[in-house]
Backbone as CSV, one residue per row, in Angstrom:
resi,resn,N_x,N_y,N_z,CA_x,CA_y,CA_z,C_x,C_y,C_z
1,MET,-30.575,15.754,-2.314,-30.247,14.362,-2.593,-28.774,14.120,-2.257
2,TYR,-28.502,13.065,-1.530,-27.154,12.694,-1.124,-26.489,11.853,-2.212
3,SER,-25.237,12.162,-2.482,-24.453,11.359,-3.412,-23.205,10.872,-2.692
4,ARG,-22.870,9.616,-2.836,-21.640,9.129,-2.192,-20.398,9.661,-2.895
5,PHE,-20.585,10.329,-4.018,-19.463,10.916,-4.748,-19.467,12.445,-4.617
6,ASP,-19.873,12.965,-3.477,-19.960,14.419,-3.326,-18.603,15.079,-3.116
7,TYR,-17.575,14.308,-2.772,-16.234,14.852,-2.563,-15.249,13.851,-3.151
8,SER,-14.475,14.274,-4.136,-13.681,13.322,-4.926,-12.607,12.588,-4.126
9,ARG,-12.143,13.144,-3.029,-11.149,12.414,-2.236,-11.769,11.231,-1.503
10,CYS,-13.064,11.287,-1.274,-13.758,10.178,-0.602,-14.171,9.090,-1.584
11,GLY,-14.273,9.427,-2.836,-14.646,8.449,-3.850,-15.172,9.145,-5.086
12,ASN,-14.981,8.513,-6.203,-15.554,9.019,-7.451,-15.843,7.827,-8.351
13,PRO,-16.775,7.998,-9.285,-17.207,6.839,-10.087,-16.100,6.238,-10.943
14,THR,-15.177,7.048,-11.412,-14.090,6.515,-12.236,-13.164,5.641,-11.407
15,ARG,-12.787,6.126,-10.229,-11.911,5.333,-9.359,-12.625,4.067,-8.897
16,GLU,-13.888,4.171,-8.584,-14.642,2.988,-8.169,-14.668,1.935,-9.279
17,ALA,-14.859,2.365,-10.514,-14.858,1.430,-11.642,-13.501,0.746,-11.776
18,LEU,-12.421,1.496,-11.613,-11.071,0.929,-11.664,-10.888,-0.104,-10.558
19,GLU,-11.294,0.238,-9.342,-11.124,-0.685,-8.217,-11.915,-1.975,-8.423
20,ILE,-13.117,-1.867,-8.933,-13.934,-3.055,-9.206,-13.281,-3.921,-10.287
21,CYS,-12.809,-3.284,-11.354,-12.167,-4.035,-12.448,-10.893,-4.725,-11.988
22,LEU,-10.055,-4.025,-11.228,-8.816,-4.633,-10.746,-9.101,-5.790,-9.801
23,ALA,-10.089,-5.637,-8.943,-10.443,-6.733,-8.034,-10.885,-7.954,-8.833
24,LYS,-11.696,-7.741,-9.853,-12.151,-8.866,-10.673,-10.992,-9.517,-11.419
25,CYS,-10.075,-8.712,-11.934,-8.914,-9.259,-12.651,-8.057,-10.133,-11.749
26,GLU,-8.003,-9.794,-10.466,-7.175,-10.530,-9.513,-7.982,-11.536,-8.705
27,ALA,-9.230,-11.762,-9.106,-10.127,-12.683,-8.401,-10.294,-12.287,-6.941
28,GLY,-10.288,-10.977,-6.695,-10.455,-10.466,-5.338,-11.865,-9.998,-5.088
29,LYS,-12.189,-9.841,-3.829,-13.507,-9.358,-3.449,-13.564,-7.838,-3.521
30,TYR,-12.461,-7.175,-3.179,-12.389,-5.719,-3.168,-11.084,-5.264,-3.802
31,GLY,-11.045,-4.019,-4.205,-9.825,-3.397,-4.698,-9.758,-1.972,-4.194
32,ILE,-8.563,-1.490,-3.956,-8.370,-0.111,-3.528,-7.291,0.501,-4.409
33,ALA,-7.592,1.641,-5.005,-6.624,2.354,-5.839,-6.065,3.535,-5.053
34,PHE,-4.777,3.760,-5.177,-4.102,4.872,-4.515,-3.524,5.801,-5.570
35,SER,-3.301,7.036,-5.191,-2.752,8.005,-6.136,-1.248,7.855,-6.296
36,SER,-0.600,7.092,-5.403,0.843,6.898,-5.513,1.236,5.588,-4.866
37,GLY,2.397,5.109,-5.246,2.932,3.904,-4.630,3.240,4.104,-3.163
38,CYS,3.714,5.297,-2.793,4.004,5.575,-1.376,2.722,5.587,-0.557
39,GLY,1.639,6.074,-1.142,0.356,6.040,-0.450,-0.094,4.614,-0.196
40,ALA,0.054,3.775,-1.189,-0.319,2.367,-1.039,0.572,1.681,-0.009
41,MET,1.864,1.922,-0.087,2.808,1.292,0.826,2.544,1.714,2.270
42,SER,2.313,2.993,2.505,2.079,3.434,3.879,0.762,2.882,4.417
43,ALA,-0.249,2.738,3.571,-1.516,2.147,4.010,-1.309,0.696,4.434
44,VAL,-0.518,-0.047,3.684,-0.243,-1.445,4.031,0.558,-1.519,5.320
45,ILE,1.600,-0.704,5.456,2.431,-0.705,6.665,1.587,-0.405,7.897
46,HIS,0.651,0.523,7.769,-0.175,0.902,8.921,-1.190,-0.181,9.296
47,CYS,-1.366,-1.182,8.464,-2.233,-2.322,8.803,-1.481,-3.373,9.607
48,LEU,-0.150,-3.256,9.662,0.669,-4.234,10.370,0.774,-3.869,11.841
49,LYS,1.242,-4.823,12.635,1.417,-4.573,14.064,2.867,-4.854,14.466
50,THR,3.238,-4.395,15.635,4.581,-4.594,16.162,4.960,-6.070,16.079
51,GLY,6.160,-6.318,15.546,6.659,-7.683,15.420,6.359,-8.341,14.085
52,ASP,5.458,-7.757,13.278,5.201,-8.324,11.949,6.460,-8.215,11.102
53,HIS,6.544,-9.048,10.074,7.752,-9.135,9.252,7.421,-8.850,7.794
54,VAL,8.224,-7.997,7.172,8.063,-7.627,5.768,9.334,-8.004,5.016
55,VAL,9.181,-8.604,3.845,10.301,-8.849,2.950,10.148,-7.867,1.796
56,CYS,11.191,-7.078,1.558,11.143,-6.016,0.548,12.379,-6.111,-0.335
57,CYS,12.224,-5.791,-1.609,13.392,-5.804,-2.495,14.371,-4.709,-2.069
58,ASP,15.649,-4.993,-2.204,16.665,-4.048,-1.722,16.852,-2.841,-2.635
59,ASP,16.294,-2.867,-3.837,16.425,-1.710,-4.724,15.098,-0.958,-4.865
60,VAL,14.299,-0.987,-3.795,13.015,-0.293,-3.772,13.253,1.229,-3.854
61,TYR,12.243,1.951,-4.281,12.288,3.408,-4.349,12.833,3.983,-3.038
62,GLY,13.699,4.967,-3.137,14.362,5.545,-1.967,13.411,6.052,-0.898
63,GLY,12.326,6.685,-1.291,11.356,7.180,-0.322,10.698,6.047,0.446
64,THR,10.450,4.947,-0.229,9.871,3.774,0.422,10.873,3.181,1.401
65,ASN,12.128,3.090,0.985,13.181,2.569,1.853,13.285,3.414,3.126
66,ARG,13.344,4.733,2.965,13.444,5.626,4.135,12.222,5.502,5.039
67,TYR,11.035,5.460,4.447,9.814,5.347,5.242,9.837,4.058,6.060
68,MET,10.222,2.972,5.407,10.244,1.696,6.119,11.262,1.699,7.248
69,ARG,12.442,2.231,6.985,13.491,2.235,8.013,13.189,3.205,9.154
70,LYS,12.711,4.402,8.819,12.510,5.430,9.848,11.199,5.282,10.605
71,PHE,10.172,4.766,9.956,8.872,4.675,10.610,8.474,3.241,10.920
72,ALA,8.480,2.389,9.914,8.008,1.021,10.128,8.870,0.307,11.164
73,VAL,10.184,0.436,11.041,11.097,-0.226,11.969,11.221,0.574,13.260
74,ALA,11.614,1.839,13.141,11.934,2.638,14.325,10.716,2.975,15.184
75,LYS,9.604,3.310,14.578,8.446,3.764,15.348,7.404,2.684,15.597
76,PHE,7.269,1.733,14.660,6.211,0.735,14.785,6.722,-0.653,15.168
77,GLY,8.034,-0.855,15.173,8.590,-2.144,15.562,8.338,-3.269,14.572
78,ILE,8.190,-2.912,13.314,7.987,-3.916,12.268,9.358,-4.374,11.772
79,LYS,9.526,-5.659,11.585,10.802,-6.200,11.102,10.788,-6.197,9.581
80,ILE,11.849,-5.661,8.990,11.927,-5.601,7.528,13.267,-6.148,7.071
81,ASP,13.216,-7.069,6.126,14.428,-7.564,5.477,14.420,-7.041,4.048
82,PHE,15.507,-6.354,3.692,15.691,-5.891,2.319,16.532,-6.930,1.598
83,ILE,15.942,-7.572,0.590,16.518,-8.735,-0.056,16.758,-8.457,-1.544
84,ASP,17.866,-8.994,-2.052,18.143,-8.943,-3.486,17.239,-9.988,-4.159
85,LEU,16.171,-9.550,-4.743,15.205,-10.480,-5.333,15.650,-11.061,-6.664
86,THR,16.814,-10.626,-7.160,17.347,-11.243,-8.373,18.202,-12.467,-8.047
87,ASP,18.501,-12.674,-6.760,19.322,-13.785,-6.320,18.439,-14.874,-5.711
88,LEU,18.111,-15.884,-6.505,17.255,-16.962,-6.007,17.939,-17.772,-4.925
């Protein structure tokens, strides 16, 4: 018998329940849970194309800042503005 939860990295019932609940809370059709913020951020960046523009807070986690500057900008040609979000 085949189970769609045969390998936990591909999916598991607990994570699926979380994703469904979060999607419903946000009035979304789908939800995706990641094990880390960097995992989520890199997944979003990889959905963008050359010339797309991202606005990011200037005090973001250092690893996120480096990833965006070294990969998103340098390798993928994505434009990123780091903005002080406390200054309206």
